[in-house]
C-alpha positions in Angstrom: 107.9 82.3 109.8 111.4 83.6 108.9 112.2 87.2 109.6 110.3 89.0 106.9 112.5 90.6 104.2 112.0 91.6 100.6 115.3 90.5 99.3 118.6 89.8 101.0 119.7 93.4 100.6 117.7 96.6 100.4 120.2 99.2 99.2 119.5 102.8 100.2 120.6 105.0 97.3 122.1 108.4 97.6 119.6 111.2 98.0 119.3 114.8 96.8 117.5 117.6 98.6 114.9 118.2 95.9 113.0 115.7 93.7 114.2 115.2 90.1 111.0 113.6 88.9 108.8 115.6 86.5 110.7 118.9 87.1 114.3 118.1 86.7 116.4 120.9 85.2 119.6 118.9 85.0 121.1 118.4 81.6 119.9 115.2 80.0 122.5 112.6 79.1 122.7 111.3 75.5 123.1 107.7 74.5 126.6 107.1 73.3 127.1 105.9 69.7 127.8 102.1 69.5 131.4 101.2 69.4 133.5 98.2 68.7 133.2 95.5 66.1 129.5 94.9 67.0 128.6 98.4 65.8 126.7 98.2 62.5 126.0 102.0 62.2 129.0 104.4 61.9 128.9 107.3 64.3 128.7 109.8 61.4 125.5 108.2 60.3 123.7 109.1 63.6 121.9 112.4 63.1 122.0 115.1 65.8 118.4 115.6 67.1 116.9 119.0 66.1 114.8 119.1 69.2 115.5 118.1 72.8 115.4 114.4 73.3 114.1 114.5 76.9 110.4 114.7 77.6 111.1 116.0 81.1 110.3 119.8 81.1 112.3 122.4 83.0 109.2 124.4 83.6 105.8 123.0 84.7 103.8 125.9 83.3 102.5 124.0 80.3 101.5 120.9 82.3 98.0 122.5 82.3 94.9 122.7 80.3 94.2 125.2 77.5 91.2 126.6 79.2 93.1 127.8 82.3 94.8 130.3 80.1 91.7 131.4 78.1 89.9 131.9 81.5 92.8 134.1 82.5 92.6 136.2 79.3 88.9 136.7 79.8 89.4 137.6 83.5 92.1 140.1 82.7 89.6 141.8 80.3 86.7 141.7 82.7 88.7 143.0 85.7 88.1 139.8 87.7 91.7 138.6 87.5 92.7 140.5 90.7 89.8 139.3 92.9 90.8 137.5 96.0 89.9 133.9 95.6 89.9 130.7 97.7 89.9 127.4 95.9 89.5 124.0 97.6 90.5 120.5 96.6 88.2 117.7 97.7 86.7 114.4 96.5 82.9 113.8 96.6 83.3 110.1 97.3 85.7 107.3 97.9 86.0 104.3 95.5 83.4 101.8 96.2 84.2 99.8 99.4 87.1 101.9 100.4 87.3 103.1 104.0 89.6 106.1 103.6 91.9 107.8 101.1 95.5 109.0 101.6 96.7 112.4 100.5 100.0 112.0 98.6 102.0 114.1 96.2 102.0 117.3 98.2 105.8 117.5 98.2 105.9 117.0 94.5 103.2 119.6 94.0 105.0 122.2 96.1 108.2 121.7 94.1 106.2 121.9 90.8 104.5 125.1 91.8 107.8 126.7 92.4 108.8 125.8 88.8 105.5 127.0 87.3 107.1 129.7 85.3 106.5 131.0 81.7 109.9 131.4 80.3 110.9 132.3 76.7 110.1 128.8 75.3 106.7 128.7 76.9 105.7 132.3 76.0 106.9 131.8 72.4 104.8 128.7 72.1 101.7 130.6 73.3 102.3 133.5 71.0 103.1 131.4 67.9 100.0 129.1 68.4 97.6 131.9 69.4 96.4 130.2 72.5 95.9 133.6 74.2 96.5 137.2 73.1 99.7 139.1 73.5 98.5 141.0 76.6 97.9 137.7 78.4 101.3 136.3 77.3 103.0 139.4 78.6 101.2 138.9 82.0 102.2 135.2 82.1 105.9 136.1 81.4 106.0 137.7 84.9 103.9 135.0 86.6 104.9 133.8 90.0 102.4 132.2 92.4 102.4 134.6 95.4 99.5 133.2 97.4 99.1 130.9 100.3 98.4 127.1 100.4 97.1 125.2 103.4 96.4 121.5 103.3 96.4 118.1 105.0 99.9 117.0 105.9 101.1 114.6 103.2 100.3 111.0 104.2 97.1 112.0 106.0 94.1 109.8 105.6 91.1 111.7 104.3 87.3 111.2 103.9 85.0 112.4 101.2 83.8 116.0 101.3 86.7 117.3 103.3 89.0 119.9 101.6 92.5 118.5 101.6 94.1 121.5 100.0 93.2 125.2 100.1 94.7 127.6 97.6 94.4 131.4 98.3 95.4 134.4 96.2 94.2 136.3 93.3 91.8 134.5 90.9 94.4 134.8 88.1 97.3 133.2 90.0 95.1 130.5 91.6 93.1 129.4 88.6 96.2 128.6 86.6 97.2 125.9 89.1 94.1 123.8 88.8 95.3 121.2 86.4 98.8 120.8 87.9 97.3 120.4 91.4 94.8 117.8 90.3 97.3 115.9 88.1 99.7 115.4 90.9 97.3 114.8 93.8 94.9 112.6 91.9 97.6 110.2 90.7 99.7 110.0 93.8 96.8 109.8 96.2 95.3 106.9 94.1 98.5 105.0 94.4 98.9 105.8 98.1 95.3 104.7 98.9 95.9 101.4 97.1 99.3 100.9 98.7 98.0 101.6 102.2 95.5 98.8 101.7 98.2 96.4 100.5 100.4 97.2 103.4 97.4 96.6 105.8 96.8 93.2 104.1 100.4 92.2 104.3 100.6 92.8 108.1 104.2 92.6 109.2 105.4 91.2 105.9 107.2 93.8 103.7 106.0 94.9 100.3 108.2 96.1 97.5 107.0 98.4 94.8 108.0 97.1 91.3 105.5 98.6 88.9 107.8 100.8 86.8 107.2 98.7 83.7 103.4 99.1 83.9 103.1 102.9 83.8 104.6 106.0 82.3 108.2 106.4 83.2 107.7 109.5 85.3 104.5 108.2 86.8 106.6 105.2 87.9 108.8 107.5 90.0 105.8 109.2 91.6 104.2 105.9 92.3 107.3 104.5 94.0 107.4 107.7 96.2 103.7 107.4 97.1 104.0 103.7 97.9 106.9 104.3 100.2 105.0 107.0 102.1 102.3 104.5 103.0 104.6 101.8 104.2 106.1 99.9 101.3 109.6 98.9 102.3 111.3 99.9 99.0 111.1 100.1 95.2 112.8 98.7 92.2 113.0 102.2 90.7 116.4 103.8 90.8 115.2 107.3 90.1 112.9 107.2 93.1 115.9 106.1 95.1 118.0 109.0 93.8 115.4 111.7 93.9 113.5 110.8 97.0 115.6 108.5 99.1 113.4 105.5 98.7 115.4 102.3 99.4 115.9 100.3 96.1 116.3 96.6 95.6 116.4 93.9 92.9 118.3 90.9 91.6 117.3 89.3 88.3 114.5 88.4 85.9 113.7 85.3 83.9 115.8 86.7 81.0 119.0 86.2 83.1 118.2 82.5 83.5 117.2 82.1 79.9 120.4 83.7 78.5 122.5 81.0 80.2 122.9 77.5 78.9 120.9 76.1 81.9 119.5 77.1 85.2 122.4 75.8 87.2 124.8 78.0 85.3 122.6 81.0 85.7 122.3 80.5 89.5 126.0 80.0 89.9 126.7 83.2 88.0 124.3 85.2 90.1 125.7 83.8 93.4 129.2 84.5 92.2 128.3 88.1 91.4 125.9 89.0 94.2 126.7 86.5 97.0 124.8 83.7 98.7 122.4 86.2 100.3 120.9 87.0 96.9 117.3 86.1 95.8 117.1 83.4 93.1 114.1 83.3 90.8 113.1 79.6 90.7 110.1 79.4 88.4 111.6 79.9 85.0 111.2 76.2 84.3 110.1 73.9 87.2 109.9 75.3 90.7 110.9 72.1 92.5 114.0 71.7 90.3 114.6 75.4 90.6 114.7 75.3 94.4 117.1 72.3 94.3 119.4 74.1 91.9 119.2 77.3 94.0 120.3 75.6 97.2 123.0 73.7 95.3 124.3 77.0 94.0 124.2 79.1 97.1 124.1 76.6 99.9 121.8 76.5 102.9 122.5 80.2 103.5 120.6 81.2 100.4 119.0 84.6 101.1 115.6 84.1 99.3 113.8 82.5 96.4 111.2 84.3 94.3 108.1 82.7 92.9 106.3 84.6 90.1 103.7 82.2 88.8 101.2 79.5 89.5 99.2 79.0 92.7 101.3 81.2 95.0 99.8 79.8 98.2 100.4 76.2 97.3 103.7 77.0 95.7 104.9 78.8 98.9 103.9 75.9 101.1 105.6 73.3 98.9 108.7 75.6 98.6 108.9 76.0 102.4 108.7 72.3 103.0 111.4 71.6 100.3 113.7 74.4 101.6 113.4 73.1 105.2 114.1 69.6 104.0 117.3 70.8 102.2 118.4 72.6 105.4 117.7 76.1 104.0 115.6 76.9 107.0 116.4 80.6 107.0 115.9 81.1 103.2 112.9 83.5 102.7 110.1 83.2 100.1 109.2 86.2 98.0 106.1 86.1 95.9 105.2 88.3 92.9 102.8 88.2 90.0 99.6 90.3 89.6 99.2 90.8 93.3 96.7 93.3 94.8 95.4 93.8 98.4 92.9 91.0 98.1 95.4 88.5 96.7 97.8 89.5 99.5 95.1 89.0 102.1 94.4 85.5 100.8 98.1 84.6 101.2 98.1 85.5 104.9 98.2 81.9 106.0 100.8 80.9 103.5 104.5 80.8 104.5 105.4 83.9 102.5 107.9 86.4 103.8 107.4 89.3 101.5 105.5 90.6 98.4 106.5 92.4 95.2 103.6 94.4 93.8 103.4 96.1 90.4 100.4 96.7 88.1 97.7 96.9 90.7 99.7 99.4 92.8 100.6 101.9 90.1 97.1 101.9 88.7 95.4 102.4 92.0 94.1 98.8 92.3 91.0 99.6 90.3 90.7 103.3 91.2 93.3 105.1 89.1 92.3 108.5 90.3 91.4 109.9 93.7 88.5 111.9 92.2 89.7 115.2 93.5 88.2 118.4 92.1 89.4 122.0 92.4 86.6 124.4 93.1 86.3 128.1 93.8 84.5 128.6 97.2 85.1 132.3 98.0 85.6 135.5 95.9 86.6 138.7 97.6 85.4 137.3 101.0 82.0 136.2 99.6 81.1 132.5 99.6 80.3 131.1 96.2 79.0 127.7 95.3 77.8 125.5 92.5 74.2 124.2 92.6 74.6 121.7 89.7 72.7 118.5 90.2 75.1 115.9 91.7 78.0 118.3 91.6 77.0 121.0 94.1 79.6 122.6 96.3 79.6 124.2 99.8 80.8 127.8 99.6 83.1 129.7 101.9 86.4 129.0 103.7 86.4 126.1 106.1 88.5 124.6 108.8 88.7 120.8 109.3 89.4 119.1 112.6 89.7 115.4 113.4 87.8 114.5 116.6 89.1 111.8 118.9 87.4 109.7 121.6 88.5 109.0 125.1 90.5 106.0 123.9 92.5 108.2 121.5 90.9 106.8 118.4 89.4 109.1 115.8 85.6 109.3 115.8 84.8 112.0 113.2 86.0 114.7 110.9 84.3 118.0 111.5 84.0 120.7 108.9 83.8 124.2 110.5 82.5 126.8 108.0 84.5 130.0 108.0 87.2 128.6 110.2 85.8 130.5 113.1 87.0 128.5 115.9 89.9 129.8 118.1 92.2 127.0 117.1 92.1 128.0 113.4 94.7 130.8 113.7 97.1 128.5 115.7 96.6 125.7 113.1 97.5 128.1 110.3 100.6 129.2 112.1 102.2 125.8 112.5 103.9 123.5 110.0 102.6 119.9 109.6 103.2 117.8 112.7 102.2 114.6 114.3 98.7 114.4 115.7 98.3 117.0 118.5 95.5 118.4 120.6 93.8 121.8 120.3 92.2 123.9 123.0 88.4 123.8 123.6 86.8 127.2 122.8 84.3 127.9 125.6 82.4 130.3 123.5 81.4 127.9 120.7 77.6 128.1 120.4 77.1 124.9 118.4 78.1 121.6 120.0 79.4 120.3 116.7 81.6 123.4 116.4 83.3 123.0 119.7 87.0 122.0 119.4 87.2 119.3 122.0 90.5 118.8 123.9 91.4 115.9 121.5 90.6 117.8 118.3 93.4 117.9 115.8 93.3 120.6 113.0 94.0 119.0 109.7 94.7 122.1 107.5 98.3 123.2 108.0 100.4 125.8 106.2 102.4 124.6 103.2 103.1 127.8 101.2 103.1 131.5 102.3 103.4 134.3 99.8 104.4 131.7 97.2 107.2 130.2 99.3 107.3 126.7 100.7 107.1 127.1 104.5 109.8 124.4 105.3 112.4 122.7 103.2 111.5 119.4 104.9 108.2 119.4 103.0 109.9 118.5 99.7 112.5 116.1 98.3 113.7 113.1 100.3 113.1 114.9 103.6 109.5 115.5 102.6 109.0 111.8 101.9 110.5 110.8 105.3 108.2 113.3 107.0 105.1 112.1 105.1 105.9 108.4 105.9 106.2 109.2 109.6 103.0 111.2 109.6 101.1 108.5 107.8 102.1 105.9 110.2 101.0 108.0 113.2 97.8 109.2 111.6 96.7 105.7 110.4 97.3 104.3 113.8 94.8 106.8 115.2 91.9 105.6 113.0 89.5 102.9 114.1 90.9 99.4 113.7 88.3 98.6 111.1 89.9 101.2 108.7 92.6 98.7 107.9 90.2 96.0 106.8 90.5 95.6 103.0 87.2 94.0 102.6 84.3 96.0 101.2 83.1 98.6 103.7 82.0 102.1 104.4 84.2 105.2 105.1 85.8 104.6 108.5 84.7 108.0 110.0 81.6 110.2 109.6 82.2 113.7 108.2 79.9 116.3 109.9 79.4 120.0 109.4 79.4 122.4 112.4 76.2 124.3 112.3 74.3 121.4 110.8 74.3 119.5 114.1 75.7 116.1 113.4 74.3 115.8 109.9 76.8 113.8 107.8 78.2 115.2 104.6 76.3 113.7 101.7 
């Protein structure tokens, strides 16, 4: 097998310290009026828009549900708005057959919370539409989240029933964040979980994210970010490259071949512009002829060919034989076309060098949401819980540790009600880090509550008093940090976790105080 590569060149784009996706406050460019003889519409005939043309908000405050604000209005009236509250984010189950989930979107969420402000435009909308009364609007005008947030480090694998994010503050300031928290984490974590399975199926062959044309334009940026965190080598999305430092790559589509008089002319033009190391798309017409034309245009040093249709396994085998016969023994084979983790796994024995994945990745490969919910578990220090059939919750603050066996592999996630083990304070005082050990409290009465020498606390501080605890949690730095953490954390799971076949969660989740009873 040739050295795996996506395309001859993966171009790292310039980065900025904070993400631009979803929360960009930069002025939006306008499309210039057509010029030259081809212009059929005079400039004077193009009306000036009466409203902003960009759908990207400068504030995230209205990226929420109506009832968050009506709850606030009622809580202000009842006197409950100022009660100290603890909310937890968790999922009750994984998608059928999945062995773990992956938390992603944390860096985006922290940046979005900092921009959760009700400015003049937002407050005017609320007043003019009567969503809430004037007293509530006045309260919102001064809103700034001033609470604390702890959570799993971004990129951390998670199991059902474990709180991956804990939001603490007044009821009023925390309840407003519910929809924003769930929107970001449910989407990004769904993409990350699917992407992690695809990377596992691909083995040492790189995967490129290319799903921008199959989802909302801003979701595409978030999806590229999430995919890179879990091991994708790059993206086709330039905004993800600019905002998050994700390497971008791409060469041409079938349209480029079709616009030329013939395939030979198209390939010659592409090679002249991009060099012999480019990737030529050879299935516009006939693959065998396309490969011959590609080698003729670029020589035996052709970087790669891409196949986007047909039986990919058979096509790759035939292509490899033809390329070798033509002397293009170093030319790589990239395959694309409705791939998911199962299709990638079936191609393991084929002479494929890399994969391009789109639709299945950005839609979560059959599970478009992580299933996270945002539930109140404590009010003024008192545990509260739902008892709804099928939707019950476990009240009270909790700590989560991952327990490791003698061989260094994870064996369980342990939920510790109340966070009453001595490592809890230390865990809350440290920023996210690579897997580390915590001390064993000798005074723990319940065996399941003991923090063994190899226990790793999973809840780490993300925001304190409304401020992000470290700049390296957001923007391009946050993505790099999350990617590194995911690699280390995934390696610590049992080997079976990386099997993409139908299975059960890779670790049991047990509750201290309940012996070893798994979380249902």
